[in-house]
C-alpha positions in Angstrom: 9.1 2.4 -1.9 9.0 0.5 0.9 6.8 -2.8 1.3 4.4 -3.8 3.6 4.6 -7.5 2.6 5.0 -9.6 5.4 8.5 -10.3 6.7 9.5 -7.0 5.6 10.8 -3.8 6.7 6.9 -2.1 6.4 6.2 1.5 6.5 9.1 3.9 5.6 8.3 5.4 9.3 9.7 2.4 11.2 12.9 2.5 9.1 13.1 6.6 10.5 12.4 5.0 14.0 15.8 3.0 13.8 17.5 5.4 12.1 16.0 7.8 14.3 17.2 6.0 17.6 21.1 6.3 16.4 20.5 9.9 16.1 22.0 11.7 19.3 20.1 14.3 21.4 21.8 17.0 20.1 21.9 17.8 16.2 24.6 19.9 15.5 25.7 18.3 12.2 24.5 16.0 9.7 24.9 12.1 10.3 24.4 9.8 7.1 23.5 6.0 7.8 23.0 3.2 6.2 20.0 0.3 7.2 21.4 -3.0 5.9 18.3 -5.0 4.2 18.3 -9.2 2.8 17.0 -10.1 -0.5 13.5 -9.8 1.7 13.6 -6.4 3.0 14.2 -7.8 7.0 16.9 -6.0 8.4 20.3 -7.3 8.4 22.4 -5.2 11.6 21.3 -2.0 13.3 21.5 1.5 11.6 25.2 2.0 10.3 27.1 5.6 11.0 29.0 6.2 7.1 29.1 10.4 7.9 29.2 12.2 10.4 29.4 16.6 8.9 32.1 18.6 9.5 32.3 22.3 10.8 29.5 23.8 8.8 26.9 21.0 9.6 27.0 19.3 6.0 28.2 15.4 5.7 28.7 14.2 2.4 27.1 11.1 1.4 29.7 8.3 -0.2 28.4 6.0 -1.5 31.5 4.1 -2.6 31.1 3.7 1.5 27.5 4.0 2.0 27.8 0.5 -0.1 30.5 -0.9 1.2 29.4 -0.9 5.0 26.4 -2.1 3.0 27.9 -5.0 1.3 30.1 -5.1 3.7 26.5 -6.5 6.5 25.4 -9.5 3.5 22.8 -6.7 2.8 21.0 -6.6 -0.9 18.9 -3.8 -1.0 19.3 -0.5 1.5 18.0 1.9 2.7 19.6 4.8 2.9 19.0 8.3 5.3 20.8 11.2 7.2 19.4 13.9 9.1 19.2 17.9 8.7 19.8 19.6 11.7 17.7 22.6 11.2 15.2 19.6 12.2 12.7 20.8 8.6 12.9 17.2 7.0 12.1 18.6 3.4 14.7 17.4 0.3 17.2 20.3 -1.0 18.1 19.9 -4.4 21.1 18.0 -3.6 19.2 15.7 -1.6 16.3 14.9 -5.0 20.1 14.8 -6.9 22.1 12.4 -4.4 18.7 9.9 -4.7 18.6 9.2 -7.8 23.1 9.0 -8.5 22.4 6.2 -5.3 20.2 4.6 -7.2 21.8 4.7 -10.1 24.9 3.8 -8.0 23.4 1.2 -5.8 22.1 -0.9 -9.3 25.5 -1.3 -10.3 27.4 -2.9 -7.5 24.0 -5.4 -7.1 21.8 -3.9 -4.7 18.6 -1.5 -4.2 17.9 1.3 -3.2 14.3 1.2 -1.1 14.5 4.0 0.4 16.5 7.5 1.2 15.3 9.5 4.2 15.4 12.5 5.6 15.0 12.8 9.6 13.8 15.5 10.8 12.3 16.8 14.4 9.8 14.5 15.3 6.7 17.4 15.0 8.2 18.2 11.6 6.1 17.4 8.3 2.7 17.6 9.2 4.1 15.2 12.9 5.7 12.5 10.8 9.0 13.9 11.7 10.7 13.0 8.4 10.8 12.9 4.2 10.6 9.8 2.1 11.9 10.2 -0.8 10.5 7.2 -2.5 7.7 8.2 -1.5 8.1 11.8 -3.6 9.6 10.7 -6.8 7.1 8.0 -6.4 4.2 10.4 -5.9 
């Protein structure tokens, strides 16, 4: 889960706000982002768009592309995020499976997956507007 130590990106809401700012106002398709962090959890760049959904709106979450972009940015830790155009950030089984695969793959290439965020409308998820897979899987 995201660290709250000084100098690090704080609760998932901080990362979610950064991702939300990178999304277009009208969300007709999924967009996948990686937020590269250094070994101390400091943000290295703005969120990097790695995939945009196709005609059905669903975006491919390609681990190779995510890891390549993160490593190019000098990341040692990453936060992956994608939006649900429906506005409902509740994860699907595929979202759970993807989070596990990303976590396993990240460790193979020397990265640490800090979180996988699913962004919905600002008023969704009891007013939080996103779901943190790290929090769901931890508790």
